[in-house]
N, C-alpha and C positions, 0 to 999 in steps of 0.2 A: 653242260657238263654231263659226261657219261660215267656210269659206275658199273662195277661187277660185284656180285655177291658170291662168296664161297662158303658153303655150309660144310662143316667138318664133322665126321663121325661115321664109322663103318656101319653103325646101326641104321643110318639113313639110306644105305644101299641095299637094305632088305625090304621085303614086302610088308614088314610089321611096323615100320616107323615112317611118319610123314614129316617132311621138312616144312613146318609152319612158320619158323622164324624168318625165312627169306621172304615169305609173303608179307609179313608185317613190315620188314625192312624196306621192301619194294614200295609199299604204300607210303611209308614215311619219307622216303627219298623223292617219290613222285610229288608229294605235297610241297617239297622244297624246290621243285622244278628240275630235279635231277632224273635223267633217263637211265634206267637199268638196261645196259647193252647185252649183258649175259649173266647167267648164273651157272654155278657148278656145285656138285656134291663130291667131296673127296673123302676117301676112307682114312683110317687112322695110320697112315704111313707118312712119315716126315718128308721123304723124298717126293712123294706125289703132291703133297701140300706145297712144298717149296716150288715145284715146277708150276703148279696152278697159280700161285701168287706171282711168280715171274711172268707168266703169260698174261695175267690180268694187268699187271703194271705196264706191260708193253702196249696195251690196247686202250686203257681207260685212265681217267684222271683220279678216280676214287675207287678204292678196293675195300669192301666191307666183309669181314669174316665173322661167322657165328659158330660156336661150338668148339669142343676140344680144349677147354681151359680148366678141366677138372684136375684133381690131384694125382691121378694114376698114370702109369707109364704110357698108356695108349692115348693119352691126351697130349697131342703133339703140335698144337697150333703155335704155341710160343716158339718152339724150336724150329718149326718149318718156316715161319715168317722171318725169324732171325737169320736163318740160312739164306733165304731169298734176298734179304737186304744186306747180307755180309756183315752183320753186327752180332754182338753177344747179348746175353741176358744178365740182369742184375736184380737183386732183391729190393723191393720198395718197402721200406720199414713201416710206412703208414698203412699199406695194404696188409702187411703181416699182422699188425696190431688190430686192424678191423676184423680179420678172420679169427684171430685168437679171441677177441671180444665176443664174437657171435657164438662161439663154442661156450665161452665162460657164462654168457647170459642164460645158457641152457643147463649150466652146472656140469659141463663136460670139459675135460682137458683136451686141447686140440691135438689130434694125432700128428706125428712128425711129418707124415706124407703130405699134409695140407700146406706145409711151408712152400711147396712148389708153386702154389697158386699166387704167391706174392712176387713171383719173378715177372719182370717186364723187360721189354726191349731197352737196350742201353740208350739213354737220352730221351726215352718216351715220357709223356705226361699221361698218366692213367686217369680215365674218367671214372667217377664214382658210380658204382652199380647198385 
């Protein structure tokens, strides 16, 4: 099996940030007998990410993305993958409750912007992080 890794974040396209996540993911995939055929770094543009995901899906059996899942508008991984797959996003209530609980454990009310982080691809099963 071959895989592609796409690291998302405009900060990774500067000389000030290193993409160390894809190195960790490569090692983990190799340990499973999966060959990483290619890697890409994509900035925070939904259209670019969607195109990269489409290209990856046409070439390999497994696509792994890292980054771009924060609460701000420049975190476009969810939207870019949804566009590439032609599906929508939906809120996962259990993820929402986990996020809210993390804030509550620190005595902080969850900012409304963080609700975005509970959005998942329609029909997806989210893995606990």
